[in-house]
TORLUMVEX-751516 format. One record per residue (C-alpha): x, y, z; residue number from 1. Coordinates in steps of 0.1 Angstrom, whole numbers, always signed. Example, Ala and Ser with C-alpha at 12.3 -4.5 7.8 and 13.67 -1.06 7.14 Angstrom:
BEGIN
PT    c1    c2    c3 resi
PT  +123   -45   +78    1
PT  +137   -11   +71    2
This chain:
BEGIN
PT    c1    c2    c3 resi
PT  -255   +45  +483    1
PT  -224   +43  +465    2
PT  -194   +61  +476    3
PT  -196   +86  +450    4
PT  -228   +96  +460    5
PT  -219   +98  +495    6
PT  -193  +124  +489    7
PT  -214  +147  +470    8
PT  -239  +143  +499    9
PT  -210  +153  +522   10
PT  -202  +180  +503   11
PT  -238  +196  +500   12
PT  -239  +192  +536   13
PT  -208  +213  +539   14
PT  -221  +239  +516   15
PT  -254  +244  +537   16
PT  -235  +249  +570   17
PT  -206  +269  +553   18
PT  -221  +284  +526   19
PT  -192  +285  +507   20
PT  -164  +260  +502   21
PT  -131  +257  +486   22
PT  -127  +223  +469   23
PT   -84  +222  +483   24
PT   -93  +232  +518   25
PT  -121  +209  +518   26
PT  -104  +177  +507   27
PT   -76  +189  +535   28
PT  -100  +191  +563   29
PT  -119  +157  +552   30
PT   -88  +137  +545   31
PT   -96  +128  +507   32
PT   -78  +132  +475   33
PT   -83  +168  +459   34
PT   -94  +151  +429   35
PT  -120  +128  +438   36
PT  -135  +160  +456   37
PT  -132  +178  +420   38
PT  -149  +150  +404   39
PT  -181  +150  +430   40
PT  -183  +186  +421   41
PT  -184  +183  +386   42
PT  -211  +157  +392   43
PT  -232  +181  +413   44
PT  -226  +208  +387   45
PT  -240  +186  +359   46
PT  -275  +182  +377   47
PT  -284  +221  +372   48
PT  -284  +251  +391   49
PT  -277  +234  +422   50
PT  -242  +248  +430   51
PT  -222  +277  +410   52
PT  -183  +271  +407   53
PT  -158  +291  +403   54
PT  -123  +283  +392   55
PT   -90  +293  +409   56
PT   -55  +281  +412   57
PT   -23  +287  +433   58
PT   +13  +276  +434   59
PT   +27  +257  +456   60
PT   +61  +239  +467   61
PT   +61  +202  +473   62
PT   +91  +180  +478   63
PT  +101  +154  +450   64
PT  +106  +118  +455   65
PT  +143  +125  +461   66
PT  +135  +150  +486   67
PT  +112  +133  +503   68
PT  +138  +101  +507   69
PT  +161  +129  +522   70
PT  +136  +134  +546   71
PT  +136  +100  +559   72
PT  +171   +89  +554   73
PT  +188  +119  +554   74
PT  +209  +141  +526   75
PT  +231  +124  +498   76
PT  +265  +141  +513   77
PT  +256  +130  +551   78
PT  +248   +95  +536   79
PT  +283   +95  +521   80
PT  +299  +110  +555   81
PT  +280   +80  +576   82
PT  +296   +54  +556   83
PT  +328   +64  +560   84
PT  +349   +48  +584   85
PT  +358   +71  +617   86
PT  +392   +53  +618   87
PT  +410   +37  +587   88
PT  +385   +56  +564   89
PT  +373   +39  +531   90
PT  +382   +32  +499   91
PT  +367   +55  +470   92
PT  +356   +27  +447   93
PT  +341    +9  +475   94
PT  +317   +40  +485   95
PT  +308   +45  +451   96
PT  +291   +13  +446   97
PT  +277    +9  +482   98
PT  +261   +50  +488   99
PT  +234   +57  +470  100
PT  +237   +86  +450  101
PT  +274   +86  +456  102
PT  +286  +109  +430  103
PT  +266  +139  +442  104
PT  +267  +126  +477  105
PT  +309  +127  +476  106
PT  +308  +161  +457  107
PT  +290  +180  +487  108
PT  +304  +164  +514  109
PT  +340  +179  +498  110
PT  +323  +208  +493  111
PT  +307  +211  +529  112
PT  +348  +201  +544  113
PT  +333  +169  +559  114
PT  +357  +144  +544  115
PT  +389  +144  +522  116
PT  +404  +124  +498  117
PT  +443  +107  +498  118
PT  +448   +98  +464  119
PT  +483   +81  +475  120
PT  +467   +58  +501  121
PT  +479   +23  +497  122
PT  +452    +3  +477  123
PT  +438   +30  +461  124
PT  +421   +65  +467  125
PT  +411   +66  +502  126
PT  +382   +88  +517  127
PT  +387  +101  +555  128
PT  +368  +119  +577  129
PT  +379  +153  +584  130
PT  +353  +162  +614  131
PT  +342  +138  +640  132
PT  +304  +150  +636  133
PT  +282  +170  +614  134
PT  +246  +187  +612  135
PT  +225  +178  +584  136
PT  +209  +214  +573  137
PT  +195  +200  +542  138
PT  +174  +176  +559  139
PT  +160  +198  +589  140
PT  +155  +225  +561  141
PT  +133  +201  +538  142
PT  +113  +185  +571  143
PT  +101  +220  +578  144
PT   +91  +224  +540  145
PT   +73  +196  +545  146
PT   +52  +205  +580  147
PT   +43  +238  +568  148
PT   +42  +234  +531  149
PT   +58  +264  +525  150
PT   +95  +277  +516  151
PT   +95  +307  +537  152
PT  +119  +289  +560  153
PT  +143  +289  +531  154
PT  +167  +314  +520  155
PT  +165  +327  +483  156
PT  +201  +307  +477  157
PT  +188  +275  +495  158
PT  +157  +276  +473  159
PT  +179  +282  +440  160
PT  +202  +250  +451  161
PT  +172  +229  +465  162
PT  +157  +238  +431  163
PT  +187  +230  +411  164
PT  +192  +192  +428  165
PT  +154  +187  +420  166
PT  +145  +184  +458  167
PT  +116  +205  +454  168
PT   +90  +214  +426  169
PT   +66  +242  +420  170
PT   +33  +226  +416  171
PT    -1  +247  +401  172
PT   -32  +234  +418  173
PT   -65  +242  +401  174
PT   -95  +241  +422  175
PT  -132  +250  +427  176
PT  -147  +279  +449  177
PT  -184  +268  +458  178
PT  -214  +287  +465  179
PT  -252  +277  +467  180
PT  -268  +278  +430  181
PT  -307  +291  +426  182
PT  -321  +251  +433  183
PT  -301  +244  +456  184
PT  -309  +210  +476  185
PT  -288  +188  +500  186
PT  -308  +159  +482  187
PT  -297  +146  +453  188
PT  -323  +143  +423  189
PT  -311  +121  +394  190
PT  -322  +140  +361  191
PT  -335  +118  +332  192
PT  -311  +117  +300  193
PT  -341  +102  +278  194
PT  -378  +103  +271  195
PT  -392   +70  +270  196
PT  -428   +59  +258  197
PT  -433   +45  +289  198
PT  -428   +79  +305  199
PT  -457   +95  +280  200
PT  -482   +67  +284  201
PT  -480   +68  +326  202
PT  -477  +107  +324  203
PT  -450  +104  +346  204
PT  -427  +129  +324  205
PT  -446  +155  +341  206
PT  -428  +153  +376  207
PT  -393  +142  +362  208
PT  -367  +162  +358  209
PT  -347  +165  +325  210
PT  -311  +172  +320  211
PT  -309  +196  +297  212
PT  -292  +193  +262  213
PT  -253  +202  +263  214
PT  -257  +214  +224  215
PT  -216  +221  +227  216
PT  -207  +186  +231  217
PT  -189  +166  +206  218
PT  -206  +134  +190  219
PT  -186   +99  +191  220
PT  -159   +97  +167  221
PT  -171   +80  +134  222
PT  -147   +51  +127  223
PT  -137   +56   +93  224
PT  -106   +47   +69  225
PT   -77   +70   +67  226
PT   -57   +81   +35  227
PT   -18   +71   +39  228
PT    +4  +100   +35  229
PT   +19   +83    +2  230
PT   -18   +89    -8  231
PT   -22  +121    +4  232
PT    +9  +134   -13  233
PT    -2  +118   -44  234
PT   -37  +133   -49  235
PT   -18  +170   -44  236
PT    +9  +160   -72  237
PT   -15  +143   -99  238
PT   -36  +177   -91  239
PT    -8  +195  -105  240
PT    -3  +177  -132  241
PT   -43  +173  -139  242
PT   -42  +216  -140  243
PT   -11  +215  -161  244
PT   -30  +199  -188  245
PT   -16  +167  -186  246
PT   -37  +131  -189  247
PT   -31  +102  -168  248
PT   -15   +68  -184  249
PT   -28   +36  -174  250
PT    -5   +17  -152  251
PT   -22    -9  -139  252
PT    +2   -36  -150  253
PT   +31   -43  -125  254
PT   +45   -68  -147  255
PT   +63   -62  -180  256
PT   +84   -81  -208  257
PT  +118   -70  -209  258
PT  +116   -57  -244  259
PT   +90   -28  -232  260
PT  +108   -21  -200  261
PT  +143   -19  -219  262
PT  +144   -27  -255  263
PT  +120    -2  -262  264
PT  +139   +27  -242  265
PT  +172   +16  -263  266
PT  +187    -1  -234  267
PT  +215   -25  -244  268
PT  +210   -61  -233  269
PT  +241   -60  -215  270
PT  +232   -27  -195  271
PT  +238   -34  -159  272
PT  +205   -26  -148  273
PT  +193   -58  -169  274
PT  +211   -78  -146  275
PT  +194  -103  -115  276
PT  +213   -80   -91  277
PT  +191   -52  -100  278
PT  +158   -64  -114  279
PT  +133   -89  -103  280
PT  +125  -119  -128  281
PT   +92  -137  -131  282
PT   +98  -176  -131  283
PT   +62  -182  -143  284
PT   +52  -163  -166  285
PT   +90  -164  -177  286
PT   +85  -150  -209  287
PT   +62  -132  -232  288
PT   +61  -135  -270  289
PT   +33  -112  -282  290
PT   +48   -82  -298  291
PT   +44   -59  -325  292
PT   +65   -75  -349  293
PT   +74   -46  -374  294
PT   +81   -25  -346  295
PT  +104   -52  -329  296
PT  +123   -58  -357  297
PT  +129   -19  -360  298
PT  +145   -18  -324  299
PT  +165   -48  -331  300
PT  +179   -27  -360  301
PT  +183    +0  -338  302
PT  +202   -18  -313  303
PT  +225   -36  -338  304
PT  +236    -7  -361  305
PT  +214   +23  -360  306
PT  +191   +17  -387  307
PT  +177   +48  -402  308
PT  +181   +67  -374  309
PT  +217   +81  -380  310
PT  +233   +63  -349  311
PT  +256   +33  -350  312
PT  +235   +13  -323  313
PT  +254    -3  -299  314
PT  +269   -30  -321  315
PT  +261   -62  -306  316
PT  +239   -91  -319  317
PT  +205   -87  -306  318
PT  +190  -114  -290  319
PT  +149  -120  -289  320
PT  +150  -143  -261  321
PT  +163  -115  -233  322
PT  +133   -95  -249  323
PT  +112  -122  -239  324
PT  +121  -119  -202  325
PT   +88  -110  -178  326
PT  +101   -87  -149  327
PT   +84   -65  -124  328
PT   +88   -30  -143  329
PT  +121   -10  -129  330
PT  +103   +21  -137  331
PT   +72   +35  -153  332
PT   +89   +47  -185  333
PT   +80    +7  -197  334
PT   +44   +24  -198  335
PT   +55   +58  -215  336
PT   +72   +40  -247  337
PT   +40   +16  -249  338
PT   +17   +50  -247  339
PT   +43   +71  -275  340
PT   +42   +37  -296  341
PT    +2   +42  -298  342
PT   +10   +77  -308  343
PT   +31   +66  -334  344
PT    +6   +48  -352  345
PT   -18   +74  -362  346
PT   -16  +107  -373  347
PT    +5  +127  -345  348
PT   -10  +156  -328  349
PT    +9  +167  -293  350
PT    +5  +152  -260  351
PT   +10  +153  -223  352
PT    +9  +122  -202  353
PT   +18  +118  -166  354
PT   +21   +88  -140  355
PT   +22   +79  -105  356
PT   +26   +42   -97  357
PT   +46   +17   -80  358
PT   +79    +4   -95  359
PT  +103   -27   -85  360
PT  +139   -32   -82  361
PT  +161   -54   -63  362
PT  +178   -29   -40  363
PT  +193   -31   -10  364
PT  +170   -20   +22  365
PT  +183   +10   +45  366
PT  +167   +42   +57  367
PT  +162   +56   +20  368
PT  +160   +28    +2  369
PT  +130    -3    -7  370
PT  +128   -29   -33  371
PT   +96   -10   -46  372
PT   +85   +26   -40  373
PT   +65   +50   -64  374
PT   +76   +67   -96  375
PT   +63  +100  -106  376
PT   +65  +110  -145  377
PT   +58  +134  -170  378
PT   +61  +131  -204  379
PT   +52  +160  -235  380
PT   +59  +154  -271  381
PT   +54  +178  -298  382
PT   +76  +198  -322  383
PT  +106  +209  -319  384
PT  +112  +208  -281  385
PT  +145  +219  -268  386
PT  +164  +216  -235  387
PT  +150  +249  -229  388
PT  +115  +239  -230  389
PT  +124  +210  -206  390
PT  +136  +231  -181  391
PT  +108  +258  -182  392
PT   +83  +227  -173  393
PT  +104  +218  -144  394
PT  +104  +255  -131  395
PT   +67  +253  -138  396
PT   +58  +219  -118  397
PT   +83  +220   -90  398
PT   +69  +258   -83  399
PT   +35  +242   -80  400
PT   +51  +217   -54  401
PT   +66  +249   -32  402
PT   +99  +243   -47  403
PT  +115  +273   -67  404
PT  +153  +271   -62  405
PT  +162  +247   -90  406
PT  +196  +236  -102  407
PT  +203  +211  -133  408
PT  +235  +190  -138  409
PT  +243  +172  -172  410
PT  +240  +135  -163  411
PT  +238  +101  -185  412
PT  +205   +79  -195  413
PT  +207   +52  -220  414
PT  +174   +68  -237  415
PT  +178  +103  -233  416
PT  +199  +129  -246  417
PT  +207  +151  -236  418
PT  +198  +144  -197  419
PT  +199  +161  -166  420
PT  +195  +153  -124  421
PT  +175  +179  -109  422
PT  +186  +198   -80  423
PT  +167  +218   -52  424
PT  +178  +237   -22  425
PT  +169  +221   +11  426
PT  +162  +245   +36  427
PT  +163  +223   +65  428
PT  +195  +205   +58  429
PT  +211  +237   +43  430
PT  +225  +223   +13  431
PT  +215  +209   -23  432
PT  +196  +176   -27  433
PT  +190  +156   -61  434
PT  +153  +157   -64  435
PT  +147  +138   -99  436
PT  +160  +131  -134  437
PT  +149  +143  -166  438
PT  +158  +143  -202  439
PT  +151  +144  -240  440
PT  +144  +107  -252  441
PT  +164   +96  -281  442
PT  +157   +96  -318  443
PT  +168   +59  -316  444
PT  +137   +53  -292  445
PT  +114   +75  -309  446
PT  +116   +69  -346  447
PT  +113   +31  -346  448
PT   +77   +41  -328  449
PT   +66   +60  -360  450
PT   +68   +93  -346  451
PT   +74  +118  -374  452
PT  +108  +137  -376  453
PT  +113  +169  -358  454
PT   +88  +155  -327  455
PT  +109  +154  -300  456
PT   +97  +142  -262  457
PT  +107  +155  -232  458
PT  +103  +137  -196  459
PT  +114  +138  -160  460
PT  +107  +115  -130  461
PT  +111  +117   -92  462
PT  +100   +90   -66  463
PT   +71   +95   -44  464
PT   +85   +90   -14  465
PT  +111  +114   -13  466
PT   +89  +146   -12  467
PT   +61  +128   +13  468
PT   +91  +119   +39  469
PT  +101  +158   +39  470
PT   +66  +169   +41  471
PT   +58  +146   +71  472
PT   +94  +147   +87  473
PT   +98  +109   +87  474
PT  +136  +101   +85  475
PT  +134   +63   +77  476
PT  +115   +52   +44  477
PT  +108   +17   +62  478
PT   +85   +38   +87  479
PT   +66   +50   +58  480
PT   +58   +16   +38  481
PT   +61   -19   +53  482
PT   +55   -38   +81  483
PT   +73   -13  +107  484
PT   +43   +14   +97  485
PT   +26   +29  +130  486
PT   -10   +32  +121  487
PT   -16   +59  +144  488
PT    +9   +81  +117  489
PT   -16   +71   +91  490
PT   -47   +81  +114  491
PT   -28  +113  +130  492
PT   -10  +130  +100  493
PT   -31  +162   +85  494
PT   -38  +167   +46  495
PT   -13  +171   +23  496
PT   -10  +211   +14  497
PT   +21  +218   -10  498
PT   +28  +253    -4  499
PT   +25  +265   -42  500
């Protein structure tokens, strides 16, 4: 017979004799841990109607580990007093190093008038005894509390003082009151948990006791994959775009030529963003050479003198070899440029495009920046669109994300004019924070693509990481993406529901 079974039979024997037992009192009576008694009672209860139980709880005061140490060795102030030499006193510095809990012991002994401090003594501040002997009332009171398991021996002020010094703690104990059930027996009969073919063949099932099904019990959790918080927020934002009638752009090419990433967007070849300090260049293949030649020549002309756009361009010698360099795309606007070019090669119809995908920049890594992140972009092309249309679209888009307080600030982008930074009021930070960038694509970008005059394209973009960090309370982006990600965080975070 196992120890657990022996304990169960001991409980049943006591219950047959007393008819009613308290689990805590019984644990004290037989000198067993109360939790082991509770475990045995639950085991008996699982066998059916052998016993009935009623839960109760009570509060009691017990000594903390520090309080128990005082019972054994004396209070901090008494130990401090004992450490002070009765003749020439002791250096305060030596006492602070040698006596446990010296700081509080010194303070309490000074308050009790047991010791005094001479700051002018030779060799440094010295502590002297003021009385010949003391009585450690703290130790005496704690001993009485330990013996009788009650605080009745303490005054209200003493109880408050001991609580403040964390010598006593209030413990809530939950226990069972156990009585005999309808099927009470002192003999434990193990109930069967399943009906086997052998039982059916032999007929032994007729005399077996079967454990009742617990239809409220939870099944074993199914091991499954979990969406990363970025993917949860991405799905919500993607749904917002679809609800607004946008079409998703194909964004499956992380590698772009400098032509589509920079030149097609009317970004000059000497722009700082095209430097290796900001962009990742590929070694193999290092270049691309397949471009729409007619369009490439128009882009070259616009860069050099503005062409037929009414602009003077950047007035420099545009070089094809710079445009051919392959890079990891720095923004998904390169995809927008390809889509707008395709739109310009056929009869124009108004369109609304969006994309959410990864981009790469040679950033210095810190709590808010990574070398790769996700960019959200929206693009609308139609006749006679204005800055007012852009603002209205931004209000509609961000309101669906639960962001209603917006401000706009003039900004500069090489390929949009006018351009605006978008700010939202952050209720947690109590200040306005930048959440995105926007603008109207320049004619120098659109006309070489073949789009008709009068067609305007408004666009805006923001990162996916920032709203995700705000939604899930993440302060460091490296805890969201990268090798420092806690997989339990991915498992435990709830579904994303933006407050629209």
